[in-house]
C-alpha positions, 0 to 999 in steps of 0.5 A: 952671803955676798958671794952667793948674792953676787952669783944671782945677779944677771949681766945685762948688755944694753947697746943703744945709741947716746947721741940721739934724744931717741936713744937717751930717752929709751935709756932713760925709760929703762933705767926707770924701770931697772931701779927695782931690779937690783939683781940686774948689773947693766953695762952700756955698749956702743951700738957700733961694737954690738957684733964684736961684744956679742961674739964674746958670748959668755959676758953677758946673761941677756941683751937689750939692743938697737940692733944695727944690721943682720950680722949683729943680730946673727951674733946675738942669736948665737949667744942663746941669751935673751934679746930685746930688739928695739930697732927693726925685727930681724927674723929671730923668733927668740927675740923680744921686739919692742918698737914704735907703732909705725902705723899710729905715726904714719896716721898722725902725720897724715891727719896733722897735715890734712887738717891744714888743708894741703892737696900735695904730700910728699915723703922724705926718708932713707929709702930701703931702711926698714923704719923709714919705709914703715912710716912712709907706707902708713902715711901713704895708706892713710892719705890714700884713704882720703883720695891723695897720693904722695911723692916719695923722694929716693936718694941716688945710690952713691948716697944710700950707702951713708944712710945706715945705723952709723950714719944717724948714730953719728954727729951728722946732725944737719949736713946730708951727703945727698943735698943737691939731689934733695934740693932738686927734688924739692924744687920739682914738687907742686907748691905748696907741699906738705913733706913728712919726714921719717925722723927729725934729722931728716926734717932738719936736713930738709928745712936747711935745703929748702932755705938754700933753694929759696923755698919758704918753710912753711909757705911753700913747704910744710916740714913735719918729723918724728921723735920731737928732738929738741936739738933738731926741732928748737934749733931749726929756723923755723922750729920744726913740728914733730910726732912725739914717739914716746921713746921713754916708754919704749925703754920701760917696755923694754925693761918690762919684756927682759924681766919677763924673759929672765923671770920666766925662762922659756916664755913666748918673747914679748912683742910690744908696739909703743903708741906716739903720744901726739904731734908737737905743733910748731911754726914749720907746719903753721900754714894753710894753703889759700889763708892770708899771708900774714896768718903763719906770721901771726901764728909764729908771733903768738906762739913766741909772745903768748906768755907775756899778758897777751890778748886778743886785741894785741893780735888784732892790732898786730895783723892790722885787720878788723876783729871780725875779719881776723876771727873769721880767718882763724875759725875757717882755717883753724877751727878755733878763735884768737883767745883760744889759740893764745891759751893753746899756746900757753898751754904748751909752755905749761906742758913743758915746764910740768914735764921738765920741772918740779915747780908749783902750779902757781909758778907755772901758771905765772910763768905760762901767762896765766893770771892765776892758778885756778884759771890755768887749772880750768883752762888746762883741763878744758884744753887737754882733758886732764888737770895739770897734776894728772897730766904731770903724773901721766907724762912721767 
């Protein structure tokens, strides 16, 4: 009986990097769905070994890959096994594809930066690499509809060779080989300028280059990335705003697509586009051209102290201006009140605790700066449209 059951198992190769939060989230989502498939024997493959592993075509019954290049795609096609491609479509009609929605990501980026009333916009990515180019095109198209054009950074040719899959899969978390060219480009742009970066690695690199060039983030340059990587966003100075691309859902969708191909041989390979979850707004885009110089500083202060029994009166005293003036600036620049901004900062803390811990609502309310669980629940629902419990379930 054991031998018969073992013969029915499917050997699944999963070739996704573990060095980035994007890759690890994909693996997390895939593992969640695969838990219900005891017939899957899963092996993790280093993406840089995909081509060599695919050449040994008999080892695996199916593949889930962030395919690094056309050579690897061709090797996988020759296996004649089900393949779910999680990176860039490689002109292989037999492959299922699961990818983040580049159009939705570009639109979110444009809307977030337009809401801050910028008039100059730019894009910084890896020119010629497909995922970066798709996000650039969507960002540019959305801004064009609003009457704006973007300046695009193009790395020098000698640096482009570094920006392949291996570059982003390695340990090059901040340093970039094109720093001098990037610094010169940043100095050439009109200020203030809002820059959308293709991912958080590029955003962290740009932020560091700005500081080296004597440019203030966000006062001179607002920086927005993609993937909401804690290593890149929370350890940058200032902390980086980022679009949450919902990479966990990419992994879940990959498992569903694979199950469909294995359970229904000969079916049409699924094509799935995963919507981003939204913008995690932080200090790197907390600037509004034409606003008083104290506004970015007070917003950063609110973000860092909102959970410490902070009140609107504390904010007025910190600014050193009248209540009427401060409230007017908040309404004109942010479209909100001081008290609501404090509540939103508390809600962001609560979201992280709801998603990342199993704490009771009363404990989360207290840790987030709310006086009671009831007040927390009402405020959370008013800001997000969901109760804390419903938001926790949807985020998981």
